[in-house]
C-alpha positions as CSV (number, residue, x, y, z in Angstrom):
1,M,-41.2,68.4,-6.9
2,Y,-38.1,70.5,-7.9
3,I,-35.8,69.8,-10.7
4,L,-32.3,72.1,-10.1
5,P,-30.7,73.1,-13.1
6,D,-26.9,72.5,-13.8
7,R,-24.9,73.4,-16.5
8,A,-22.0,71.6,-17.5
9,R,-20.0,72.9,-20.9
10,R,-17.9,71.2,-23.7
11,E,-14.7,73.7,-24.2
12,R,-13.0,71.3,-26.7
13,G,-15.9,72.1,-29.9
14,A,-19.1,71.4,-30.4
15,F,-18.7,67.9,-32.5
16,S,-20.7,64.9,-32.6
17,V,-22.0,63.4,-29.9
18,V,-20.9,62.9,-26.4
19,Q,-22.1,61.2,-23.1
20,L,-21.0,62.0,-19.4
21,Q,-22.1,60.3,-15.8
22,W,-22.7,62.5,-12.9
23,E,-22.6,61.6,-9.1
24,I,-23.8,64.3,-5.8
25,L,-21.7,64.1,-3.1
26,D,-21.3,65.1,-0.2
27,P,-19.4,67.9,0.7
28,K,-17.6,66.7,3.5
29,T,-17.4,63.6,3.5
30,K,-16.8,63.4,-0.8
31,Q,-18.8,60.2,-0.7
32,R,-21.3,60.0,-3.1
33,V,-24.7,59.9,-1.8
34,E,-26.7,57.8,-0.8
35,D,-30.2,57.4,-3.2
36,G,-33.5,58.3,-1.9
37,L,-32.6,60.2,1.3
38,D,-32.1,63.8,-0.7
39,F,-32.1,62.8,-3.9
40,E,-34.1,61.1,-6.0
41,S,-31.0,59.4,-7.7
42,A,-28.3,60.3,-6.3
43,T,-26.1,59.1,-10.3
44,G,-27.2,59.3,-13.5
45,F,-26.0,60.7,-16.9
46,T,-26.8,63.7,-19.7
47,E,-26.1,64.0,-23.1
48,F,-24.5,66.8,-25.3
49,P,-26.6,67.0,-28.8
50,D,-23.7,67.1,-32.1
51,G,-23.5,70.9,-31.7
52,V,-24.2,72.1,-28.8
53,P,-21.9,73.0,-26.6
54,E,-24.0,73.1,-22.9
55,T,-26.8,70.8,-21.3
56,D,-28.3,71.0,-18.4
57,V,-27.7,68.3,-15.4
58,E,-30.6,68.2,-13.6
59,I,-30.9,67.0,-10.3
60,Q,-34.4,65.8,-8.5
61,P,-34.4,67.3,-4.4
62,K,-36.2,64.3,-3.0
63,A,-39.8,66.1,-0.8
64,D,-38.8,65.6,3.1
65,L,-40.7,67.1,6.3
66,I,-37.1,67.7,7.5
67,P,-37.1,71.5,7.2
68,E,-33.6,72.4,5.7
69,F,-32.5,76.1,5.0
70,S,-29.8,75.1,2.2
71,E,-28.3,72.5,1.0
72,T,-25.1,71.5,-0.5
73,F,-23.3,69.0,-2.8
74,I,-21.0,68.0,-5.2
75,I,-21.7,67.0,-8.6
76,R,-18.6,65.4,-10.2
77,L,-19.5,64.5,-13.6
78,Y,-17.1,61.5,-15.2
79,A,-16.9,58.3,-17.8
80,V,-17.6,60.6,-20.8
81,T,-17.9,58.9,-23.9
82,G,-18.2,60.5,-27.6
83,Q,-15.5,62.6,-28.8
């Protein structure tokens, strides 16, 4: 299994704990992809600990028998909580 890390960055300081949710969108339809088809999960959350300006958003591709040379997707960040 591979984990594809992508980085999320805070731009207004690194004070306090901040959480955000993410979802994977199909680039053609801009709709959320279905869980379990190309990715283990199409949604998740990540957290910025106090004092940390960047964090990973970890996407887990699902292993299948369909050869794909490249996969394009959009990661939408939303529902930010904290300060």
